[in-house]
Each structure stands twice: as C-alpha cells, then as structure tokens.
MARTORLO-247218 format. One record per atom (N, C-alpha, C): atom name; x, y, z; residue in one letter; residue number from 1. Coordinates in nm, 3 decimals. Layout:
MARTORLO-247218
+------+---------+---------+---------+------+-----+
| atom |       x |       y |       z | rest |  nr |
+------+---------+---------+---------+------+-----+
|   CA |       X |       Y |       Z |    A | NUM |
...
+------+---------+---------+---------+------+-----+
This chain:
MARTORLO-247218
+------+---------+---------+---------+------+-----+
| atom |       x |       y |       z | rest |  nr |
+------+---------+---------+---------+------+-----+
|    N |   0.083 |  -0.119 |   0.000 |    X |   1 |
|   CA |   0.000 |   0.000 |   0.000 |    X |   1 |
|    C |   0.088 |   0.126 |   0.000 |    X |   1 |
|    N |   0.028 |   0.236 |  -0.035 |    X |   2 |
|   CA |   0.103 |   0.361 |  -0.044 |    X |   2 |
|    C |   0.138 |   0.420 |   0.092 |    X |   2 |
|    N |   0.062 |   0.391 |   0.193 |    X |   3 |
|   CA |   0.090 |   0.443 |   0.325 |    X |   3 |
|    C |   0.052 |   0.589 |   0.342 |    X |   3 |
|    N |  -0.050 |   0.633 |   0.269 |    X |   4 |
|   CA |  -0.097 |   0.771 |   0.281 |    X |   4 |
|    C |  -0.163 |   0.786 |   0.417 |    X |   4 |
|    N |  -0.133 |   0.892 |   0.491 |    X |   5 |
|   CA |  -0.195 |   0.910 |   0.623 |    X |   5 |
|    C |  -0.348 |   0.915 |   0.614 |    X |   5 |
|    N |  -0.413 |   0.857 |   0.712 |    X |   6 |
|   CA |  -0.559 |   0.847 |   0.715 |    X |   6 |
|    C |  -0.627 |   0.983 |   0.705 |    X |   6 |
|    N |  -0.564 |   1.088 |   0.753 |    X |   7 |
|   CA |  -0.628 |   1.220 |   0.749 |    X |   7 |
|    C |  -0.650 |   1.270 |   0.605 |    X |   7 |
|    N |  -0.586 |   1.206 |   0.509 |    X |   8 |
|   CA |  -0.605 |   1.242 |   0.368 |    X |   8 |
|    C |  -0.702 |   1.148 |   0.297 |    X |   8 |
|    N |  -0.771 |   1.063 |   0.372 |    X |   9 |
|   CA |  -0.859 |   0.965 |   0.310 |    X |   9 |
|    C |  -0.971 |   1.031 |   0.229 |    X |   9 |
|    N |  -1.014 |   1.151 |   0.269 |    X |  10 |
|   CA |  -1.116 |   1.224 |   0.194 |    X |  10 |
|    C |  -1.068 |   1.251 |   0.051 |    X |  10 |
|    N |  -0.943 |   1.291 |   0.037 |    X |  11 |
|   CA |  -0.889 |   1.320 |  -0.094 |    X |  11 |
|    C |  -0.868 |   1.193 |  -0.177 |    X |  11 |
|    N |  -0.823 |   1.087 |  -0.112 |    X |  12 |
|   CA |  -0.805 |   0.960 |  -0.182 |    X |  12 |
|    C |  -0.940 |   0.909 |  -0.232 |    X |  12 |
|    N |  -1.042 |   0.917 |  -0.146 |    X |  13 |
|   CA |  -1.176 |   0.877 |  -0.186 |    X |  13 |
|    C |  -1.223 |   0.960 |  -0.304 |    X |  13 |
|    N |  -1.204 |   1.091 |  -0.299 |    X |  14 |
|   CA |  -1.247 |   1.179 |  -0.407 |    X |  14 |
|    C |  -1.180 |   1.148 |  -0.540 |    X |  14 |
|    N |  -1.050 |   1.119 |  -0.536 |    X |  15 |
|   CA |  -0.976 |   1.085 |  -0.657 |    X |  15 |
|    C |  -1.030 |   0.955 |  -0.717 |    X |  15 |
|    N |  -1.049 |   0.854 |  -0.633 |    X |  16 |
|   CA |  -1.098 |   0.725 |  -0.681 |    X |  16 |
|    C |  -1.242 |   0.738 |  -0.732 |    X |  16 |
|    N |  -1.327 |   0.802 |  -0.654 |    X |  17 |
|   CA |  -1.468 |   0.813 |  -0.691 |    X |  17 |
|    C |  -1.487 |   0.894 |  -0.818 |    X |  17 |
|    N |  -1.421 |   1.007 |  -0.830 |    X |  18 |
|   CA |  -1.437 |   1.089 |  -0.950 |    X |  18 |
|    C |  -1.376 |   1.020 |  -1.072 |    X |  18 |
|    N |  -1.265 |   0.950 |  -1.052 |    X |  19 |
|   CA |  -1.204 |   0.877 |  -1.164 |    X |  19 |
|    C |  -1.292 |   0.766 |  -1.215 |    X |  19 |
|    N |  -1.348 |   0.688 |  -1.126 |    X |  20 |
|   CA |  -1.434 |   0.577 |  -1.166 |    X |  20 |
|    C |  -1.563 |   0.626 |  -1.230 |    X |  20 |
|    N |  -1.626 |   0.725 |  -1.169 |    X |  21 |
|   CA |  -1.751 |   0.778 |  -1.223 |    X |  21 |
|    C |  -1.731 |   0.838 |  -1.361 |    X |  21 |
|    N |  -1.627 |   0.919 |  -1.377 |    X |  22 |
|   CA |  -1.604 |   0.982 |  -1.507 |    X |  22 |
|    C |  -1.561 |   0.879 |  -1.612 |    X |  22 |
|    N |  -1.489 |   0.773 |  -1.570 |    X |  23 |
|   CA |  -1.450 |   0.667 |  -1.663 |    X |  23 |
|    C |  -1.573 |   0.597 |  -1.720 |    X |  23 |
|    N |  -1.667 |   0.563 |  -1.634 |    X |  24 |
|   CA |  -1.790 |   0.496 |  -1.678 |    X |  24 |
|    C |  -1.874 |   0.589 |  -1.765 |    X |  24 |
|    N |  -1.892 |   0.714 |  -1.723 |    X |  25 |
|   CA |  -1.973 |   0.808 |  -1.801 |    X |  25 |
|    C |  -1.911 |   0.835 |  -1.938 |    X |  25 |
|    N |  -1.781 |   0.850 |  -1.944 |    X |  26 |
|   CA |  -1.714 |   0.874 |  -2.072 |    X |  26 |
|    C |  -1.725 |   0.753 |  -2.162 |    X |  26 |
|    N |  -1.719 |   0.633 |  -2.106 |    X |  27 |
|   CA |  -1.736 |   0.512 |  -2.186 |    X |  27 |
|    C |  -1.875 |   0.502 |  -2.245 |    X |  27 |
|    N |  -1.975 |   0.537 |  -2.167 |    X |  28 |
|   CA |  -2.112 |   0.536 |  -2.216 |    X |  28 |
|    C |  -2.129 |   0.641 |  -2.326 |    X |  28 |
|    N |  -2.073 |   0.758 |  -2.306 |    X |  29 |
|   CA |  -2.084 |   0.864 |  -2.407 |    X |  29 |
|    C |  -2.008 |   0.830 |  -2.534 |    X |  29 |
|    N |  -1.903 |   0.750 |  -2.524 |    X |  30 |
|   CA |  -1.821 |   0.714 |  -2.640 |    X |  30 |
|    C |  -1.873 |   0.591 |  -2.712 |    X |  30 |
|    N |  -1.971 |   0.524 |  -2.659 |    X |  31 |
|   CA |  -2.018 |   0.398 |  -2.714 |    X |  31 |
|    C |  -2.058 |   0.404 |  -2.861 |    X |  31 |
|    N |  -2.118 |   0.513 |  -2.909 |    X |  32 |
|   CA |  -2.157 |   0.517 |  -3.052 |    X |  32 |
|    C |  -2.040 |   0.518 |  -3.151 |    X |  32 |
|    N |  -1.917 |   0.521 |  -3.105 |    X |  33 |
|   CA |  -1.801 |   0.523 |  -3.196 |    X |  33 |
|    C |  -1.805 |   0.403 |  -3.290 |    X |  33 |
|    N |  -1.760 |   0.425 |  -3.413 |    X |  34 |
|   CA |  -1.770 |   0.325 |  -3.519 |    X |  34 |
|    C |  -1.677 |   0.206 |  -3.496 |    X |  34 |
|    N |  -1.551 |   0.232 |  -3.470 |    X |  35 |
|   CA |  -1.455 |   0.122 |  -3.454 |    X |  35 |
|    C |  -1.399 |   0.119 |  -3.313 |    X |  35 |
|    N |  -1.337 |   0.008 |  -3.279 |    X |  36 |
|   CA |  -1.279 |  -0.008 |  -3.145 |    X |  36 |
|    C |  -1.168 |   0.093 |  -3.119 |    X |  36 |
|    N |  -1.088 |   0.122 |  -3.219 |    X |  37 |
|   CA |  -0.978 |   0.218 |  -3.203 |    X |  37 |
|    C |  -1.032 |   0.357 |  -3.176 |    X |  37 |
|    N |  -1.130 |   0.398 |  -3.256 |    X |  38 |
|   CA |  -1.190 |   0.531 |  -3.236 |    X |  38 |
|    C |  -1.259 |   0.537 |  -3.100 |    X |  38 |
|    N |  -1.329 |   0.429 |  -3.064 |    X |  39 |
|   CA |  -1.396 |   0.424 |  -2.934 |    X |  39 |
|    C |  -1.296 |   0.443 |  -2.821 |    X |  39 |
|    N |  -1.187 |   0.369 |  -2.823 |    X |  40 |
|   CA |  -1.089 |   0.375 |  -2.714 |    X |  40 |
|    C |  -1.025 |   0.514 |  -2.705 |    X |  40 |
|    N |  -0.987 |   0.570 |  -2.819 |    X |  41 |
|   CA |  -0.925 |   0.704 |  -2.819 |    X |  41 |
|    C |  -1.023 |   0.809 |  -2.767 |    X |  41 |
|    N |  -1.147 |   0.802 |  -2.815 |    X |  42 |
|   CA |  -1.249 |   0.899 |  -2.771 |    X |  42 |
|    C |  -1.278 |   0.881 |  -2.623 |    X |  42 |
|    N |  -1.286 |   0.755 |  -2.579 |    X |  43 |
|   CA |  -1.315 |   0.726 |  -2.439 |    X |  43 |
|    C |  -1.206 |   0.783 |  -2.348 |    X |  43 |
|    N |  -1.080 |   0.758 |  -2.381 |    X |  44 |
|   CA |  -0.972 |   0.805 |  -2.294 |    X |  44 |
|    C |  -0.962 |   0.958 |  -2.291 |    X |  44 |
|    N |  -0.979 |   1.023 |  -2.406 |    X |  45 |
|   CA |  -0.975 |   1.169 |  -2.409 |    X |  45 |
|    C |  -1.094 |   1.226 |  -2.331 |    X |  45 |
|    N |  -1.212 |   1.170 |  -2.353 |    X |  46 |
|   CA |  -1.330 |   1.216 |  -2.280 |    X |  46 |
|    C |  -1.313 |   1.195 |  -2.130 |    X |  46 |
|    N |  -1.255 |   1.081 |  -2.092 |    X |  47 |
|   CA |  -1.236 |   1.051 |  -1.951 |    X |  47 |
|    C |  -1.141 |   1.150 |  -1.886 |    X |  47 |
|    N |  -1.030 |   1.179 |  -1.952 |    X |  48 |
|   CA |  -0.934 |   1.273 |  -1.894 |    X |  48 |
|    C |  -0.995 |   1.411 |  -1.875 |    X |  48 |
|    N |  -1.071 |   1.457 |  -1.972 |    X |  49 |
|   CA |  -1.136 |   1.587 |  -1.960 |    X |  49 |
|    C |  -1.241 |   1.585 |  -1.849 |    X |  49 |
|    N |  -1.322 |   1.480 |  -1.846 |    X |  50 |
|   CA |  -1.426 |   1.469 |  -1.743 |    X |  50 |
|    C |  -1.366 |   1.458 |  -1.603 |    X |  50 |
|    N |  -1.258 |   1.381 |  -1.590 |    X |  51 |
|   CA |  -1.196 |   1.366 |  -1.458 |    X |  51 |
|    C |  -1.134 |   1.497 |  -1.412 |    X |  51 |
|    N |  -1.069 |   1.567 |  -1.501 |    X |  52 |
|   CA |  -1.011 |   1.696 |  -1.464 |    X |  52 |
|    C |  -1.118 |   1.795 |  -1.420 |    X |  52 |
|    N |  -1.235 |   1.786 |  -1.480 |    X |  53 |
|   CA |  -1.345 |   1.875 |  -1.442 |    X |  53 |
|    C |  -1.410 |   1.831 |  -1.312 |    X |  53 |
|    N |  -1.426 |   1.700 |  -1.291 |    X |  54 |
|   CA |  -1.500 |   1.649 |  -1.175 |    X |  54 |
|    C |  -1.419 |   1.641 |  -1.047 |    X |  54 |
|    N |  -1.290 |   1.621 |  -1.056 |    X |  55 |
|   CA |  -1.210 |   1.602 |  -0.936 |    X |  55 |
|    C |  -1.222 |   1.719 |  -0.838 |    X |  55 |
|    N |  -1.202 |   1.843 |  -0.879 |    X |  56 |
|   CA |  -1.216 |   1.952 |  -0.782 |    X |  56 |
|    C |  -1.359 |   1.967 |  -0.730 |    X |  56 |
|    N |  -1.457 |   1.938 |  -0.815 |    X |  57 |
|   CA |  -1.596 |   1.948 |  -0.771 |    X |  57 |
|    C |  -1.625 |   1.844 |  -0.664 |    X |  57 |
|    N |  -1.580 |   1.721 |  -0.687 |    X |  58 |
|   CA |  -1.602 |   1.614 |  -0.589 |    X |  58 |
|    C |  -1.531 |   1.647 |  -0.457 |    X |  58 |
|    N |  -1.408 |   1.691 |  -0.465 |    X |  59 |
|   CA |  -1.333 |   1.719 |  -0.343 |    X |  59 |
|    C |  -1.394 |   1.833 |  -0.263 |    X |  59 |
|    N |  -1.449 |   1.932 |  -0.332 |    X |  60 |
|   CA |  -1.509 |   2.046 |  -0.262 |    X |  60 |
|    C |  -1.652 |   2.017 |  -0.217 |    X |  60 |
|    N |  -1.725 |   1.939 |  -0.293 |    X |  61 |
|   CA |  -1.866 |   1.914 |  -0.261 |    X |  61 |
|    C |  -1.886 |   1.800 |  -0.162 |    X |  61 |
|    N |  -1.796 |   1.706 |  -0.155 |    X |  62 |
|   CA |  -1.814 |   1.588 |  -0.071 |    X |  62 |
|    C |  -1.844 |   1.621 |   0.076 |    X |  62 |
|    N |  -1.772 |   1.712 |   0.140 |    X |  63 |
|   CA |  -1.805 |   1.742 |   0.280 |    X |  63 |
|    C |  -1.947 |   1.800 |   0.296 |    X |  63 |
|    N |  -1.988 |   1.885 |   0.205 |    X |  64 |
|   CA |  -2.123 |   1.943 |   0.213 |    X |  64 |
|    C |  -2.229 |   1.835 |   0.187 |    X |  64 |
|    N |  -2.204 |   1.746 |   0.092 |    X |  65 |
|   CA |  -2.299 |   1.639 |   0.064 |    X |  65 |
|    C |  -2.309 |   1.544 |   0.182 |    X |  65 |
|    N |  -2.196 |   1.513 |   0.243 |    X |  66 |
|   CA |  -2.197 |   1.425 |   0.361 |    X |  66 |
|    C |  -2.275 |   1.489 |   0.475 |    X |  66 |
|    N |  -2.251 |   1.616 |   0.502 |    X |  67 |
|   CA |  -2.324 |   1.685 |   0.609 |    X |  67 |
|    C |  -2.474 |   1.688 |   0.580 |    X |  67 |
|    N |  -2.510 |   1.714 |   0.456 |    X |  68 |
|   CA |  -2.651 |   1.718 |   0.417 |    X |  68 |
|    C |  -2.715 |   1.580 |   0.432 |    X |  68 |
|    N |  -2.645 |   1.475 |   0.391 |    X |  69 |
|   CA |  -2.701 |   1.340 |   0.402 |    X |  69 |
|    C |  -2.717 |   1.300 |   0.548 |    X |  69 |
|    N |  -2.626 |   1.345 |   0.634 |    X |  70 |
|   CA |  -2.640 |   1.317 |   0.778 |    X |  70 |
|    C |  -2.761 |   1.389 |   0.837 |    X |  70 |
|    N |  -2.791 |   1.508 |   0.785 |    X |  71 |
|   CA |  -2.909 |   1.582 |   0.833 |    X |  71 |
|    C |  -3.038 |   1.516 |   0.786 |    X |  71 |
|    N |  -3.034 |   1.448 |   0.671 |    X |  72 |
|   CA |  -3.154 |   1.384 |   0.618 |    X |  72 |
|    C |  -3.179 |   1.246 |   0.677 |    X |  72 |
|    N |  -3.082 |   1.189 |   0.745 |    X |  73 |
|   CA |  -3.095 |   1.054 |   0.798 |    X |  73 |
|    C |  -3.085 |   1.058 |   0.951 |    X |  73 |
|    N |  -3.111 |   0.943 |   1.012 |    X |  74 |
|   CA |  -3.099 |   0.931 |   1.158 |    X |  74 |
|    C |  -3.032 |   0.800 |   1.192 |    X |  74 |
|    N |  -2.987 |   0.789 |   1.313 |    X |  75 |
|   CA |  -2.924 |   0.666 |   1.363 |    X |  75 |
|    C |  -3.030 |   0.556 |   1.367 |    X |  75 |
|    N |  -2.988 |   0.433 |   1.354 |    X |  76 |
|   CA |  -3.080 |   0.318 |   1.353 |    X |  76 |
|    C |  -3.165 |   0.312 |   1.480 |    X |  76 |
|    N |  -3.105 |   0.334 |   1.595 |    X |  77 |
|   CA |  -3.178 |   0.319 |   1.723 |    X |  77 |
|    C |  -3.254 |   0.445 |   1.765 |    X |  77 |
|    N |  -3.236 |   0.557 |   1.694 |    X |  78 |
|   CA |  -3.301 |   0.682 |   1.734 |    X |  78 |
|    C |  -3.449 |   0.680 |   1.696 |    X |  78 |
|    N |  -3.527 |   0.749 |   1.775 |    X |  79 |
|   CA |  -3.672 |   0.751 |   1.750 |    X |  79 |
|    C |  -3.715 |   0.860 |   1.662 |    X |  79 |
+------+---------+---------+---------+------+-----+
C-alpha cells in the first residue's frame, strides 16, 4: 500500500470516486463510436477531460454532501 496518512482519506476517496464515475460516463458517451480504435481514443480523451473537471468538484462538494445526508438521515436506534 502507499501508506498515505488516514487524514487524507477524503482526498483519496475523491480521486478514486471521480475517476471511476467519469470513466464509466465517458465510456457510455463514447459507445456510438464506429470502430474499437476510435472508441478507445475517444473514451480516454473524454475521460481525462471529465476527470479533470469532476475532481475539484467532488473534493469540494463531498463534505457538504456528507453533512446534508447526515441531516436527512438518523441513527438506527433513534426515535
């Protein structure tokens, strides 16, 4: 393992989550490509652009989304 300190886990999560999400979305958007070569090139370029755009948004929005989701939910044993 890389041994990144746990206090940076929010950033590690954001990098992984935004990378995976943008990879899948770019693949879906690239699906109409005619050949496998064009598909792969379009997919990778689309993914890099999407990831560069989404990474800062995910890292900045995640704490607010987490706080909001905690306000909308309750503990299992709470009434």
